[in-house]
MDTraj code that builds the backbone (N, CA, C; nanometers):
import mdtraj as md
import numpy as np

residues = "UNK UNK UNK UNK UNK UNK UNK UNK UNK UNK UNK UNK UNK UNK UNK UNK UNK UNK UNK UNK UNK UNK UNK UNK UNK UNK UNK UNK UNK UNK UNK UNK UNK UNK UNK UNK UNK UNK UNK UNK UNK UNK UNK UNK UNK UNK UNK UNK UNK UNK UNK UNK UNK UNK UNK UNK UNK UNK UNK UNK UNK UNK UNK UNK UNK UNK UNK UNK UNK UNK UNK UNK UNK UNK UNK UNK UNK UNK UNK UNK UNK UNK UNK UNK UNK UNK UNK UNK UNK UNK UNK UNK UNK UNK UNK UNK UNK UNK UNK UNK UNK UNK UNK UNK UNK UNK UNK UNK UNK UNK UNK UNK UNK UNK UNK UNK UNK UNK UNK UNK UNK UNK UNK UNK UNK UNK UNK UNK UNK UNK UNK UNK UNK UNK".split()
xyz = np.array([
    [-9.4529, 0.8163, -5.5800],
    [-9.5490, 0.9072, -5.5217],
    [-9.6039, 0.8438, -5.3948],
    [-9.6096, 0.9202, -5.2882],
    [-9.6483, 0.8656, -5.1596],
    [-9.7983, 0.8507, -5.1444],
    [-9.8761, 0.9437, -5.2009],
    [-10.0197, 0.9435, -5.1819],
    [-10.0916, 0.9054, -5.3091],
    [-10.2029, 0.8406, -5.2932],
    [-10.2871, 0.8148, -5.4105],
    [-10.3739, 0.9375, -5.4342],
    [-10.4379, 0.9422, -5.5470],
    [-10.5248, 1.0552, -5.5789],
    [-10.6488, 1.0596, -5.4917],
    [-10.6771, 0.9532, -5.4191],
    [-10.7951, 0.9484, -5.3340],
    [-10.7794, 1.0355, -5.2095],
    [-10.6575, 1.0664, -5.1718],
    [-10.6350, 1.1423, -5.0500],
    [-10.6773, 1.2869, -5.0657],
    [-10.7185, 1.3446, -4.9545],
    [-10.7634, 1.4829, -4.9537],
    [-10.6468, 1.5782, -4.9746],
    [-10.6793, 1.6925, -5.0318],
    [-10.5791, 1.7946, -5.0572],
    [-10.5086, 1.8377, -4.9282],
    [-10.5808, 1.8412, -4.8175],
    [-10.5272, 1.8854, -4.6889],
    [-10.4080, 1.8048, -4.6409],
    [-10.3962, 1.6828, -4.6874],
    [-10.2811, 1.6001, -4.6499],
    [-10.1508, 1.6698, -4.6852],
    [-10.1455, 1.7246, -4.8037],
    [-10.0231, 1.7879, -4.8509],
    [-9.9908, 1.9141, -4.7721],
    [-10.0918, 1.9920, -4.7401],
    [-10.0683, 2.1164, -4.6683],
    [-10.0131, 2.0919, -4.5284],
    [-10.0612, 1.9871, -4.4629],
    [-10.0111, 1.9566, -4.3276],
    [-9.8674, 1.9061, -4.3325],
    [-9.8353, 1.8277, -4.4331],
    [-9.6970, 1.7836, -4.4482],
    [-9.6093, 1.9035, -4.4825],
    [-9.6592, 1.9911, -4.5698],
    [-9.5854, 2.1140, -4.6020],
    [-9.5631, 2.1959, -4.4757],
    [-9.6645, 2.2032, -4.3893],
    [-9.6518, 2.2795, -4.2648],
    [-9.5404, 2.2240, -4.1770],
    [-9.5282, 2.0919, -4.1694],
    [-9.4205, 2.0315, -4.0902],
    [-9.2842, 2.0639, -4.1501],
    [-9.2724, 2.0527, -4.2806],
    [-9.1456, 2.0846, -4.3465],
    [-9.1106, 2.2322, -4.3269],
    [-9.2088, 2.3190, -4.3372],
    [-9.1880, 2.4623, -4.3163],
    [-9.1493, 2.4898, -4.1718],
    [-9.2126, 2.4186, -4.0793],
    [-9.1786, 2.4355, -3.9375],
    [-9.0316, 2.4027, -3.9131],
    [-8.9855, 2.2937, -3.9740],
    [-8.8441, 2.2567, -3.9595],
    [-8.7536, 2.3655, -4.0164],
    [-8.7950, 2.4258, -4.1265],
    [-8.7145, 2.5313, -4.1890],
    [-8.7149, 2.6596, -4.1066],
    [-8.8250, 2.6886, -4.0425],
    [-8.8382, 2.8135, -3.9660],
    [-8.7859, 2.8048, -3.8230],
    [-8.7685, 2.6863, -3.7713],
    [-8.7394, 2.6704, -3.6290],
    [-8.6092, 2.7386, -3.5875],
    [-8.5146, 2.7522, -3.6795],
    [-8.3889, 2.8198, -3.6469],
    [-8.3922, 2.9685, -3.6837],
    [-8.5110, 3.0187, -3.7163],
    [-8.5317, 3.1602, -3.7497],
    [-8.4613, 3.2032, -3.8783],
    [-8.4273, 3.1064, -3.9647],
    [-8.3582, 3.1373, -4.0891],
    [-8.4146, 3.0493, -4.2001],
    [-8.5263, 3.0913, -4.2576],
    [-8.5935, 3.0163, -4.3639],
    [-8.5318, 3.0585, -4.4966],
    [-8.4406, 2.9750, -4.5474],
    [-8.3629, 3.0114, -4.6658],
    [-8.4274, 2.9616, -4.7954],
    [-8.3783, 3.0134, -4.9052],
    [-8.4221, 2.9706, -5.0384],
    [-8.3882, 2.8222, -5.0595],
    [-8.2718, 2.7788, -5.0107],
    [-8.2340, 2.6374, -5.0220],
    [-8.3364, 2.5482, -4.9522],
    [-8.3810, 2.5906, -4.8342],
    [-8.4803, 2.5124, -4.7606],
    [-8.6129, 2.5084, -4.8358],
    [-8.6513, 2.6204, -4.8921],
    [-8.7766, 2.6240, -4.9687],
    [-8.7682, 2.5317, -5.0913],
    [-8.6530, 2.5262, -5.1547],
    [-8.6353, 2.4367, -5.2698],
    [-8.6447, 2.2899, -5.2277],
    [-8.5894, 2.2561, -5.1123],
    [-8.6000, 2.1191, -5.0609],
    [-8.7467, 2.0859, -5.0334],
    [-8.8186, 2.1802, -4.9756],
    [-8.9606, 2.1592, -4.9464],
    [-9.0386, 2.1382, -5.0762],
    [-9.0152, 2.2225, -5.1748],
    [-9.0848, 2.2088, -5.3034],
    [-9.0562, 2.0730, -5.3672],
    [-8.9303, 2.0316, -5.3665],
    [-8.8918, 1.9025, -5.4249],
    [-8.9615, 1.7874, -5.3519],
    [-8.9661, 1.7966, -5.2201],
    [-9.0325, 1.6931, -5.1405],
    [-9.1811, 1.6876, -5.1731],
    [-9.2441, 1.8041, -5.1824],
    [-9.3869, 1.8074, -5.2133],
    [-9.4156, 1.7476, -5.3513],
    [-9.3295, 1.7745, -5.4461],
    [-9.3460, 1.7138, -5.5788],
    [-9.3313, 1.5619, -5.5702],
    [-9.2359, 1.5154, -5.4889],
    [-9.2136, 1.3713, -5.4740],
    [-9.3336, 1.3010, -5.4111],
    [-9.4045, 1.3700, -5.3229],
    [-9.5171, 1.3045, -5.2549],
    [-9.6474, 1.3187, -5.3320],
    [-9.6410, 1.3841, -5.4475],
    [-9.7590, 1.3840, -5.5329],
    [-9.8261, 1.5170, -5.5586],
    [-9.7728, 1.6261, -5.5056],
    [-9.8310, 1.7569, -5.5352],
    [-9.7984, 1.7898, -5.6808],
    [-9.8987, 1.8334, -5.7526],
    [-9.8768, 1.8721, -5.8922],
    [-9.8046, 2.0055, -5.8965],
    [-9.7168, 2.0188, -5.9954],
    [-9.6338, 2.1385, -6.0075],
    [-9.7178, 2.2665, -6.0068],
    [-9.8319, 2.2630, -6.0738],
    [-9.9162, 2.3820, -6.0800],
    [-9.9832, 2.4158, -5.9459],
    [-9.9793, 2.3235, -5.8503],
    [-10.0392, 2.3469, -5.7184],
    [-9.9370, 2.3770, -5.6090],
    [-9.8088, 2.3721, -5.6423],
    [-9.7037, 2.3891, -5.5410],
    [-9.7201, 2.5186, -5.4631],
    [-9.7347, 2.6294, -5.5316],
    [-9.7419, 2.7593, -5.4632],
    [-9.8608, 2.7647, -5.3676],
    [-9.9744, 2.7119, -5.4100],
    [-10.0935, 2.7103, -5.3247],
    [-10.0707, 2.6234, -5.2005],
    [-10.0114, 2.5067, -5.2197],
    [-9.9836, 2.4164, -5.1073],
    [-9.8835, 2.4810, -5.0118],
    [-9.7803, 2.5455, -5.0660],
    [-9.6818, 2.6139, -4.9806],
    [-9.7471, 2.7258, -4.9000],
    [-9.8292, 2.8064, -4.9637],
    [-9.8935, 2.9177, -4.8934],
    [-9.9859, 2.8674, -4.7821],
    [-10.0630, 2.7638, -4.8114],
    [-10.1518, 2.7076, -4.7098],
    [-10.0700, 2.6411, -4.5988],
    [-9.9605, 2.5740, -4.6352],
    [-9.8722, 2.5142, -4.5348],
    [-9.8125, 2.6190, -4.4428],
    [-9.7721, 2.7331, -4.4995],
    [-9.7176, 2.8427, -4.4184],
    [-9.8222, 2.8966, -4.3224],
    [-9.9454, 2.9089, -4.3705],
    [-10.0539, 2.9593, -4.2853],
    [-10.0821, 2.8612, -4.1715],
    [-10.0924, 2.7329, -4.2052],
    [-10.1171, 2.6307, -4.1029],
    [-10.0052, 2.6328, -3.9997],
    [-9.8816, 2.6381, -4.0467],
    [-9.7666, 2.6374, -3.9556],
    [-9.7675, 2.7592, -3.8645],
    [-9.7958, 2.8755, -3.9182],
    [-9.7918, 2.9966, -3.8354],
    [-9.9102, 3.0039, -3.7390],
    [-10.0220, 2.9388, -3.7721],
    [-10.1399, 2.9397, -3.6846],
    [-10.1351, 2.8316, -3.5779],
    [-10.0394, 2.7406, -3.5872],
    [-10.0339, 2.6269, -3.4954],
    [-9.9293, 2.6489, -3.3875],
    [-9.9520, 2.5858, -3.2734],
    [-9.8520, 2.5932, -3.1673],
    [-9.8009, 2.4545, -3.1278],
    [-9.8323, 2.3535, -3.2083],
    [-9.7818, 2.2199, -3.1805],
    [-9.7645, 2.1416, -3.3106],
    [-9.6757, 2.0445, -3.3081],
    [-9.6477, 1.9672, -3.4290],
    [-9.7352, 1.8429, -3.4415],
    [-9.8081, 1.8090, -3.3375],
    [-9.8882, 1.6871, -3.3387],
    [-9.9832, 1.6819, -3.4574],
    [-10.0499, 1.7931, -3.4886],
    [-10.1444, 1.7912, -3.6009],
    [-10.0742, 1.7721, -3.7352],
    [-9.9470, 1.8076, -3.7441],
    [-9.8730, 1.7909, -3.8691],
    [-9.8352, 1.6453, -3.8933],
    [-9.8233, 1.5693, -3.7864],
    [-9.7709, 1.4336, -3.7987],
    [-9.8790, 1.3289, -3.8270],
    [-10.0052, 1.3641, -3.8116],
    [-10.1123, 1.2650, -3.8296],
    [-10.1089, 1.1996, -3.9666],
    [-10.0907, 1.2778, -4.0700],
    [-10.0882, 1.2221, -4.2052],
    [-9.9655, 1.1345, -4.2267],
    [-9.8537, 1.1766, -4.1711],
    [-9.7295, 1.1008, -4.1896],
    [-9.7380, 0.9660, -4.1179],
    [-9.8040, 0.9627, -4.0022],
    [-9.8192, 0.8371, -3.9288],
    [-9.8894, 0.7319, -4.0119],
    [-9.9784, 0.7731, -4.0997],
    [-10.0562, 0.6795, -4.1813],
    [-9.9777, 0.6252, -4.3001],
    [-9.8628, 0.6815, -4.3269],
    [-9.7832, 0.6402, -4.4423],
    [-9.7129, 0.5074, -4.4162],
    [-9.6718, 0.4436, -4.5243],
    [-9.5862, 0.3254, -4.5125],
    [-9.4545, 0.3722, -4.4498],
    [-9.3859, 0.2801, -4.3833],
    [-9.2599, 0.3155, -4.3177],
    [-9.1586, 0.3751, -4.4147],
    [-9.1508, 0.3200, -4.5342],
    [-9.0533, 0.3713, -4.6307],
    [-9.0850, 0.5169, -4.6678],
    [-9.2110, 0.5506, -4.6762],
    [-9.2500, 0.6883, -4.7076],
    [-9.2224, 0.7819, -4.5898],
    [-9.2470, 0.7333, -4.4688],
    [-9.2138, 0.8126, -4.3488],
    [-9.0655, 0.8474, -4.3488],
    [-8.9848, 0.7489, -4.3821],
    [-8.8403, 0.7705, -4.3812],
    [-8.7976, 0.8724, -4.4861],
    [-8.8667, 0.8770, -4.5976],
    [-8.8364, 0.9780, -4.6994],
    [-8.8677, 1.1182, -4.6468],
    [-8.9753, 1.1320, -4.5726],
    [-9.0088, 1.2611, -4.5110],
    [-8.9006, 1.2982, -4.4089],
    [-8.8583, 1.2019, -4.3291],
    [-8.7521, 1.2264, -4.2303],
    [-8.6240, 1.2699, -4.3005],
    [-8.5897, 1.2046, -4.4114],
    [-8.4706, 1.2456, -4.4871],
    [-8.4840, 1.3902, -4.5336],
    [-8.6009, 1.4270, -4.5820],
    [-8.6232, 1.5647, -4.6269],
    [-8.6094, 1.6637, -4.5114],
    [-8.6606, 1.6253, -4.3957],
    [-8.6484, 1.7132, -4.2786],
    [-8.5019, 1.7340, -4.2414],
    [-8.4236, 1.6254, -4.2418],
    [-8.2806, 1.6399, -4.2119],
    [-8.2102, 1.7227, -4.3195],
    [-8.2510, 1.7077, -4.4453],
    [-8.1920, 1.7894, -4.5524],
    [-8.2201, 1.9376, -4.5286],
    [-8.3411, 1.9683, -4.4854],
    [-8.3759, 2.1076, -4.4534],
    [-8.2861, 2.1577, -4.3405],
    [-8.2757, 2.0788, -4.2362],
    [-8.1973, 2.1192, -4.1195],
    [-8.0503, 2.1386, -4.1556],
    [-7.9939, 2.0465, -4.2334],
    [-7.8518, 2.0548, -4.2668],
    [-7.8237, 2.1341, -4.3943],
    [-7.9235, 2.2028, -4.4470],
    [-7.9000, 2.2848, -4.5664],
    [-7.8017, 2.3983, -4.5382],
    [-7.7882, 2.4355, -4.4107],
    [-7.6893, 2.5375, -4.3724],
    [-7.5680, 2.4740, -4.3022],
    [-7.5541, 2.3419, -4.3158],
    [-7.4406, 2.2640, -4.2642],
    [-7.4317, 2.2527, -4.1128],
    [-7.5388, 2.2856, -4.0425],
    [-7.5390, 2.2666, -3.8971],
    [-7.6810, 2.2500, -3.8458],
    [-7.6918, 2.1883, -3.7302],
    [-7.8207, 2.1696, -3.6647],
    [-7.8123, 2.2316, -3.5259],
    [-7.9067, 2.3199, -3.4949],
    [-7.9051, 2.3799, -3.3615],
    [-7.9905, 2.2962, -3.2651],
    [-7.9958, 2.3368, -3.1397],
    [-8.0666, 2.2572, -3.0385],
    [-8.2165, 2.2492, -3.0658],
    [-8.2736, 2.3510, -3.1267],
    [-8.4163, 2.3501, -3.1562],
    [-8.4479, 2.2504, -3.2679],
    [-8.3607, 2.2464, -3.3671],
    [-8.3798, 2.1536, -3.4787],
    [-8.3622, 2.0092, -3.4334],
    [-8.2592, 1.9824, -3.3551],
    [-8.2388, 1.8455, -3.3071],
    [-8.3491, 1.8056, -3.2099],
    [-8.3973, 1.8998, -3.1311],
    [-8.5102, 1.8729, -3.0414],
    [-8.6362, 1.8371, -3.1191],
    [-8.6600, 1.9097, -3.2269],
    [-8.7746, 1.8796, -3.3133],
    [-8.7640, 1.7369, -3.3667],
    [-8.6479, 1.6994, -3.4143],
    [-8.6315, 1.5669, -3.4717],
    [-8.6454, 1.4569, -3.3665],
    [-8.6011, 1.4830, -3.2439],
    [-8.6225, 1.3854, -3.1359],
    [-8.7716, 1.3665, -3.1095],
    [-8.8456, 1.4775, -3.1054],
    [-8.9905, 1.4685, -3.0831],
    [-9.0583, 1.3942, -3.1979],
    [-9.0174, 1.4234, -3.3215],
    [-9.0768, 1.3569, -3.4369],
    [-9.0480, 1.2076, -3.4362],
    [-8.9290, 1.1701, -3.3947],
    [-8.8947, 1.0275, -3.3882],
    [-8.9949, 0.9552, -3.2975],
    [-9.0247, 1.0152, -3.1845],
    [-9.1216, 0.9548, -3.0930],
    [-9.2623, 0.9533, -3.1493],
    [-9.3053, 1.0653, -3.2049],
    [-9.4408, 1.0744, -3.2594],
    [-9.4632, 0.9831, -3.3793],
    [-9.3579, 0.9604, -3.4580],
    [-9.3708, 0.8796, -3.5793],
    [-9.3211, 0.7364, -3.5608],
    [-9.2835, 0.7025, -3.4361],
    [-9.2387, 0.5676, -3.4021],
    [-9.1164, 0.5253, -3.4841],
    [-9.0187, 0.6138, -3.4911],
    [-8.8937, 0.5835, -3.5611],
    [-8.7850, 0.5663, -3.4561],
    [-8.7201, 0.4508, -3.4565],
    [-8.6210, 0.4228, -3.3530],
    [-8.4989, 0.5135, -3.3684],
    [-8.4282, 0.5312, -3.2579],
    [-8.3170, 0.6263, -3.2554],
    [-8.2024, 0.5848, -3.3478],
    [-8.1804, 0.4555, -3.3675],
    [-8.0745, 0.4124, -3.4592],
    [-8.1072, 0.4537, -3.6021],
    [-8.2292, 0.4289, -3.6444],
    [-8.2710, 0.4669, -3.7800],
    [-8.2605, 0.6177, -3.7974],
    [-8.3079, 0.6917, -3.6991],
    [-8.3022, 0.8382, -3.7058],
    [-8.1568, 0.8848, -3.7132],
    [-8.0714, 0.8250, -3.6324],
    [-7.9298, 0.8615, -3.6326],
    [-7.8609, 0.8270, -3.7639],
    [-7.8954, 0.7113, -3.8202],
    [-7.8366, 0.6713, -3.9491],
    [-7.8746, 0.7691, -4.0598],
    [-8.0009, 0.8104, -4.0622],
    [-8.0467, 0.9060, -4.1634],
    [-7.9762, 1.0398, -4.1439],
    [-7.9686, 1.0829, -4.0202],
    [-7.9021, 1.2103, -3.9890],
    [-7.7573, 1.2091, -4.0374],
    [-7.6846, 1.1052, -4.0064],
    [-7.5443, 1.0954, -4.0449],
    [-7.5274, 1.0912, -4.1964],
    [-7.6163, 1.0198, -4.2647],
    [-7.6081, 1.0125, -4.4117],
    [-7.6297, 1.1513, -4.4737],
    [-7.7241, 1.2250, -4.4201],
    [-7.7521, 1.3601, -4.4733],
    [-7.6354, 1.4540, -4.4415],
    [-7.5802, 1.4418, -4.3216],
    [-7.4623, 1.5249, -4.2870],
    [-7.3486, 1.5008, -4.3840],
    [-7.3231, 1.3740, -4.4174],
    [-7.2142, 1.3402, -4.5100],
    [-7.2391, 1.3970, -4.6483],
    [-7.3649, 1.3989, -4.6911],
    [-7.3993, 1.4558, -4.8232],
    [-7.3654, 1.6040, -4.8296],
    [-7.3739, 1.6715, -4.7144],
    [-7.3546, 1.8169, -4.7111],
    [-7.2111, 1.8589, -4.6856],
    [-7.1210, 1.7629, -4.6652],
    [-6.9820, 1.7975, -4.6386],
    [-6.9117, 1.8368, -4.7667],
])
top = md.Topology()
chain = top.add_chain()
for i, resn in enumerate(residues, 1):
    res = top.add_residue(resn, chain, resSeq=i)
    for name in ("N", "CA", "C"):
        top.add_atom(name, md.element.get_by_symbol(name[0]), res)
traj = md.Trajectory(xyz[None], top)
């Protein structure tokens, strides 16, 4: 679990908003992507009975926002290993349809900079996720 119980509920919604943004950026938010998001939220500590509420609030935050900076604040505070798990989930969302378009790859380039993840690490994660989907 990435977060302790001391963290505010809003942490999860902002992370959900980022995951939802990645799923929506190609204008095709699929059931597979939603399942990846739910699994990720459970992994980071959202209780199963709260998933729907966190998803709905994440969708609202994502649709009301015009920038990803506010979504990344919570992730920046995470340990590096936890950040990388979020990045893996984002790539899984993107490659759930077996391809990445220019908007999705652009998002990941911006996130790499905002989250201080070097391009080699980002590329290694991307390639590993691509291979899983072949």
